[in-house]
C-alpha positions as CSV (number, residue, x, y, z in Angstrom):
1,X,15.4,62.5,-90.9
2,X,16.4,64.3,-87.2
3,X,15.5,61.5,-84.1
4,X,13.2,62.5,-81.4
5,X,11.5,60.0,-78.9
6,X,8.0,59.9,-78.7
7,X,6.6,56.9,-76.5
8,X,3.2,56.0,-76.7
9,X,0.2,56.4,-74.0
10,X,1.2,55.5,-71.2
11,X,3.8,52.8,-71.3
12,X,6.6,52.4,-73.4
13,X,8.2,48.9,-75.1
14,X,10.4,48.9,-72.0
15,X,7.5,49.0,-69.6
16,X,8.5,52.9,-68.4
17,X,5.9,55.6,-67.7
18,X,5.4,58.1,-69.9
19,X,3.7,60.9,-67.7
20,X,3.8,63.0,-70.6
21,X,1.7,61.3,-73.2
22,X,-1.1,60.1,-70.5
23,X,-2.0,64.2,-70.8
24,X,-2.4,63.6,-74.4
25,X,-4.4,60.5,-74.5
26,X,-8.1,60.8,-76.3
27,X,-10.7,58.1,-75.6
28,X,-12.4,59.0,-79.4
29,X,-11.4,56.3,-81.6
30,X,-10.7,57.0,-85.4
31,X,-13.0,58.8,-87.0
32,X,-15.4,59.9,-84.3
33,X,-15.7,63.0,-82.8
34,X,-11.9,64.1,-81.3
35,X,-10.5,61.0,-82.4
36,X,-7.9,60.3,-85.2
37,X,-8.9,60.2,-88.5
38,X,-10.6,57.0,-89.8
39,X,-9.0,54.7,-92.4
40,X,-10.1,55.1,-96.1
41,X,-9.5,55.2,-99.3
42,X,-5.9,54.1,-100.0
43,X,-5.1,53.6,-95.6
44,X,-5.8,51.1,-93.7
45,X,-5.5,49.9,-91.0
46,X,-3.5,46.5,-90.0
47,X,-2.9,44.7,-86.8
48,X,-1.1,41.0,-85.8
49,X,-3.9,38.8,-87.8
50,X,-3.2,40.9,-90.9
51,X,0.0,41.8,-90.9
52,X,1.9,38.9,-92.6
53,X,-0.9,39.0,-95.7
54,X,0.1,42.6,-96.1
55,X,3.3,41.8,-95.9
56,X,3.0,40.2,-99.1
57,X,0.8,42.4,-101.4
58,X,4.4,44.7,-100.8
59,X,5.4,42.3,-104.2
60,X,2.3,44.2,-105.8
61,X,2.2,47.7,-104.7
62,X,4.5,49.7,-102.1
63,X,3.2,50.0,-98.6
64,X,4.2,53.2,-96.1
65,X,3.9,51.5,-93.1
66,X,3.2,54.0,-90.0
67,X,3.6,52.7,-86.9
68,X,1.6,55.1,-84.2
69,X,-1.4,55.0,-81.4
70,X,-4.3,56.0,-82.1
71,X,-5.8,57.7,-79.3
72,X,-2.7,59.6,-79.1
73,X,-3.5,63.1,-80.0
74,X,-0.1,64.5,-80.7
75,X,-0.3,61.8,-83.3
76,X,-4.1,63.1,-85.2
77,X,-1.5,65.3,-87.7
78,X,0.6,63.4,-88.6
79,X,-1.4,60.7,-89.3
80,X,-4.2,62.9,-91.8
81,X,-1.2,64.6,-93.5
82,X,0.1,61.0,-94.4
83,X,-2.8,59.8,-95.3
84,X,-4.1,62.7,-97.2
85,X,-0.8,62.0,-99.2
86,X,-1.5,58.7,-99.5
87,X,-4.6,59.2,-101.0
88,X,-3.9,62.0,-103.3
89,X,-1.6,59.1,-105.3
90,X,-4.8,57.0,-106.7
91,X,-3.2,53.7,-105.1
92,X,0.0,54.2,-106.2
93,X,1.4,53.4,-102.6
94,X,-0.6,51.9,-99.6
95,X,-0.6,53.5,-95.9
96,X,-0.6,51.1,-93.6
97,X,-1.1,52.3,-90.0
98,X,-0.7,49.6,-87.0
99,X,-1.4,50.7,-83.4
100,X,1.4,49.5,-81.6
101,X,-0.4,49.0,-78.0
102,X,-2.2,46.7,-79.5
103,X,0.2,45.2,-81.5
104,X,3.5,44.6,-79.4
105,X,4.4,42.4,-81.1
106,X,5.0,44.0,-85.0
107,X,6.3,47.0,-83.1
108,X,9.3,44.3,-81.6
109,X,9.7,42.8,-84.7
110,X,10.8,46.8,-86.3
111,X,12.7,47.2,-83.0
112,X,11.4,50.6,-82.4
113,X,11.4,52.3,-79.1
114,X,8.0,53.9,-79.8
115,X,5.3,55.5,-81.7
116,X,5.6,57.1,-84.0
117,X,8.3,55.5,-86.0
118,X,7.8,55.2,-90.2
119,X,8.7,52.7,-92.9
120,X,8.8,52.0,-96.4
121,X,7.9,48.2,-97.0
122,X,8.7,47.0,-100.7
123,X,8.6,43.0,-102.0
124,X,8.6,42.3,-98.4
125,X,11.4,44.4,-97.4
126,X,11.4,47.1,-95.0
127,X,13.0,50.3,-95.1
128,X,13.2,52.8,-92.1
129,X,11.7,56.1,-92.9
130,X,11.6,57.9,-89.3
131,X,11.3,57.3,-85.5
132,X,9.4,59.9,-83.5
133,X,7.2,62.8,-83.9
134,X,8.8,64.7,-87.1
135,X,9.1,68.1,-87.3
136,X,6.3,70.4,-89.8
137,X,9.5,70.7,-92.3
138,X,10.1,66.9,-91.7
139,X,6.8,65.7,-92.1
140,X,6.3,68.0,-95.5
141,X,9.3,66.5,-96.8
142,X,8.2,62.9,-96.1
143,X,4.3,63.6,-98.1
144,X,6.4,65.5,-101.1
145,X,9.8,64.2,-101.9
146,X,10.4,60.9,-99.9
147,X,7.1,59.7,-101.3
148,X,7.2,60.3,-104.6
149,X,11.0,58.3,-104.0
150,X,9.6,55.5,-102.8
151,X,6.8,54.8,-105.4
152,X,10.0,55.3,-107.7
153,X,12.2,53.2,-106.1
154,X,8.7,50.6,-106.3
155,X,8.6,51.1,-109.8
156,X,12.6,50.1,-111.0
157,X,12.0,47.2,-108.5
158,X,9.1,46.0,-110.5
159,X,6.6,46.4,-108.2
160,X,3.9,48.7,-110.3
161,X,0.7,47.0,-109.6
162,X,-2.3,49.5,-108.0
163,X,-3.3,49.0,-104.2
164,X,-6.9,48.4,-103.4
165,X,-9.4,50.8,-102.6
166,X,-11.4,51.2,-99.8
167,X,-13.7,53.4,-99.9
168,X,-14.1,57.1,-99.3
169,X,-12.3,58.4,-96.0
170,X,-14.6,61.0,-94.1
171,X,-12.6,63.8,-93.7
172,X,-15.3,65.3,-91.6
173,X,-14.5,63.6,-87.7
174,X,-18.0,64.7,-85.9
175,X,-20.0,63.7,-89.0
176,X,-17.6,60.2,-89.5
177,X,-18.3,58.8,-86.0
178,X,-22.3,58.0,-86.9
179,X,-21.0,56.8,-90.8
180,X,-18.5,54.5,-89.2
181,X,-20.8,53.3,-86.5
182,X,-22.6,51.9,-89.5
183,X,-20.5,50.7,-91.4
184,X,-18.8,48.7,-88.7
185,X,-22.0,47.3,-87.8
186,X,-21.5,43.4,-88.3
187,X,-25.0,41.8,-88.7
188,X,-25.7,39.1,-85.5
189,X,-25.7,35.8,-88.1
190,X,-22.1,37.2,-89.4
191,X,-20.9,37.4,-86.0
192,X,-19.1,34.3,-85.6
193,X,-17.5,34.5,-89.7
194,X,-16.1,38.3,-88.6
195,X,-14.3,37.0,-85.5
196,X,-12.9,34.2,-87.1
197,X,-11.9,36.7,-90.1
198,X,-10.4,38.8,-87.1
199,X,-8.3,36.2,-85.5
200,X,-7.5,35.0,-88.9
201,X,-8.7,31.9,-89.1
202,X,-9.9,32.6,-92.8
203,X,-11.0,28.5,-93.5
204,X,-12.5,29.1,-90.3
205,X,-14.4,32.6,-91.9
206,X,-15.2,31.3,-95.2
207,X,-17.2,28.2,-93.6
208,X,-19.3,30.3,-91.3
209,X,-20.4,32.9,-94.3
210,X,-21.0,29.2,-95.5
211,X,-23.5,29.1,-93.1
212,X,-25.2,31.8,-93.4
213,X,-25.3,31.6,-97.4
214,X,-27.5,28.8,-96.3
215,X,-29.9,30.2,-94.6
216,X,-30.4,33.8,-96.7
217,X,-28.6,32.9,-100.8
218,X,-29.6,36.7,-101.2
219,X,-27.3,38.0,-98.6
220,X,-24.5,39.7,-100.8
221,X,-22.8,40.6,-97.1
222,X,-21.9,37.5,-96.8
223,X,-21.1,36.5,-100.2
224,X,-18.3,38.8,-100.6
225,X,-17.3,38.0,-97.3
226,X,-17.0,34.7,-97.3
227,X,-15.4,35.5,-101.2
228,X,-12.4,37.1,-99.7
229,X,-12.0,34.9,-96.3
230,X,-11.6,31.7,-98.8
231,X,-9.1,34.0,-100.6
232,X,-6.8,35.0,-98.1
233,X,-7.5,30.8,-96.9
234,X,-5.3,29.6,-100.5
235,X,-3.1,32.5,-101.1
236,X,-2.8,34.9,-98.3
237,X,0.7,34.1,-97.0
238,X,1.4,32.9,-100.7
239,X,5.2,33.9,-101.9
240,X,4.5,36.3,-104.6
241,X,7.5,36.1,-107.0
242,X,7.4,31.7,-106.8
243,X,3.5,32.4,-107.7
244,X,4.0,34.5,-110.9
245,X,7.0,32.3,-111.4
246,X,5.1,29.2,-111.7
247,X,2.3,30.9,-114.0
248,X,5.1,32.2,-116.2
249,X,6.4,28.9,-115.9
250,X,3.0,26.7,-116.8
251,X,1.1,28.5,-119.6
252,X,-0.8,26.2,-119.6
253,X,-1.6,24.6,-116.1
254,X,-5.2,25.7,-114.9
255,X,-4.2,25.9,-111.1
256,X,-1.1,28.2,-111.7
257,X,-3.4,30.5,-113.7
258,X,-6.5,30.7,-110.7
259,X,-3.3,30.8,-107.7
260,X,-2.0,34.1,-109.8
261,X,-5.1,35.2,-110.4
262,X,-5.3,35.0,-107.2
263,X,-2.3,37.0,-105.9
264,X,-3.7,39.7,-108.6
265,X,-7.4,39.8,-105.9
266,X,-5.6,40.3,-103.0
267,X,-3.1,43.0,-103.8
268,X,-6.7,44.9,-106.2
269,X,-5.7,44.4,-109.1
270,X,-8.9,43.6,-110.1
271,X,-8.8,43.9,-113.7
272,X,-5.3,41.7,-114.0
273,X,-7.3,38.8,-112.3
274,X,-10.5,38.6,-114.5
275,X,-8.0,38.8,-117.6
276,X,-5.8,36.7,-116.6
277,X,-8.3,33.8,-116.5
278,X,-10.4,35.0,-119.5
279,X,-7.6,35.4,-121.3
280,X,-6.5,32.0,-120.1
281,X,-9.9,30.7,-121.3
282,X,-9.6,32.1,-124.8
283,X,-6.2,31.2,-125.9
284,X,-7.5,27.7,-126.7
285,X,-7.9,26.6,-123.0
286,X,-12.0,26.0,-123.0
287,X,-11.3,22.4,-121.3
288,X,-10.7,24.6,-117.9
289,X,-13.5,26.8,-118.5
290,X,-15.4,25.4,-114.9
291,X,-12.9,25.6,-112.4
292,X,-12.1,29.3,-114.2
293,X,-16.0,30.2,-114.0
294,X,-15.9,28.9,-110.0
295,X,-12.9,30.5,-109.4
296,X,-14.3,33.9,-111.1
297,X,-18.0,34.2,-110.1
298,X,-16.4,33.9,-106.8
299,X,-13.7,37.0,-107.0
300,X,-17.5,38.4,-108.9
301,X,-18.8,39.0,-105.3
302,X,-16.2,40.9,-104.0
303,X,-16.6,44.3,-106.4
304,X,-18.9,46.7,-105.7
305,X,-22.0,45.6,-108.5
306,X,-21.7,48.9,-110.2
307,X,-17.9,48.3,-110.9
308,X,-17.9,48.2,-114.9
309,X,-14.7,45.6,-114.9
310,X,-17.1,43.1,-113.5
311,X,-19.7,43.7,-116.1
312,X,-17.4,43.2,-118.8
313,X,-15.7,40.4,-117.2
314,X,-19.4,38.7,-116.8
315,X,-20.6,39.2,-120.4
316,X,-17.3,38.5,-122.0
317,X,-17.3,34.9,-119.4
318,X,-21.2,34.5,-121.1
319,X,-19.4,34.6,-124.1
320,X,-16.8,32.2,-123.3
321,X,-19.2,29.7,-122.4
322,X,-21.5,29.5,-125.9
């Protein structure tokens, strides 16, 4: 790949003013009219607070890292092409977008000079793909050739999981502005918990969501976000290889099985997490049904209530309890 310098709007990482970049700044946020494409599907936005958890999940499925600035309109076509290519692969790979203007420490960690830059992440190991704005031919080569090769390399390394699906991305930028604002609106009673989660204080966020649930036990959103916060507080920084090895070595240890189920959930392998714990109980560990039941009830708040995997797991848990 040819390497071309393309610095983020206004200021490079070295501090020099980039007058050309200033001409390409837009005020619209991703998903708004005139802005960059929104995240969604198998495309996520990662910050310094969520970066470590994202790296951990690369031991479960491969990740394409796109370091960009979402207000530079020169990068919109690249963001759209990468997002479309990844979303067509149904979770075989995830696209993680990182705004280097808002998260400069990540850019410095990757030793890049500006946006855009593209890396692959498999098993926590980054591999450089591109620095600078690609030509149309180079971009097509990345989407058509490089991405499938990354998936194949991950499979050879035993990284064969499926990335979690985060909802339908709206390709109509004009319409997605209102849809995105509704989706992202945080209820006032959730504000404290939401901000704690954004800051990476997942234990604090879980406690704050617990207070919301005490006031309204039927708040499904608070229950879901609390479960996600508890999950990340317990296992967001876990070494996936160590956890999986421990579960294999201690097949009769409920704590080891709960830990690896957490890893499965973080990695989007919901069915694996459900089956692992239910199979554990079914294999003669009914004495451990209570901690398994509590963990599963927590997991059950995360998927959509209509998810068939959830319905099957609920029925099986009920059968195992009696």
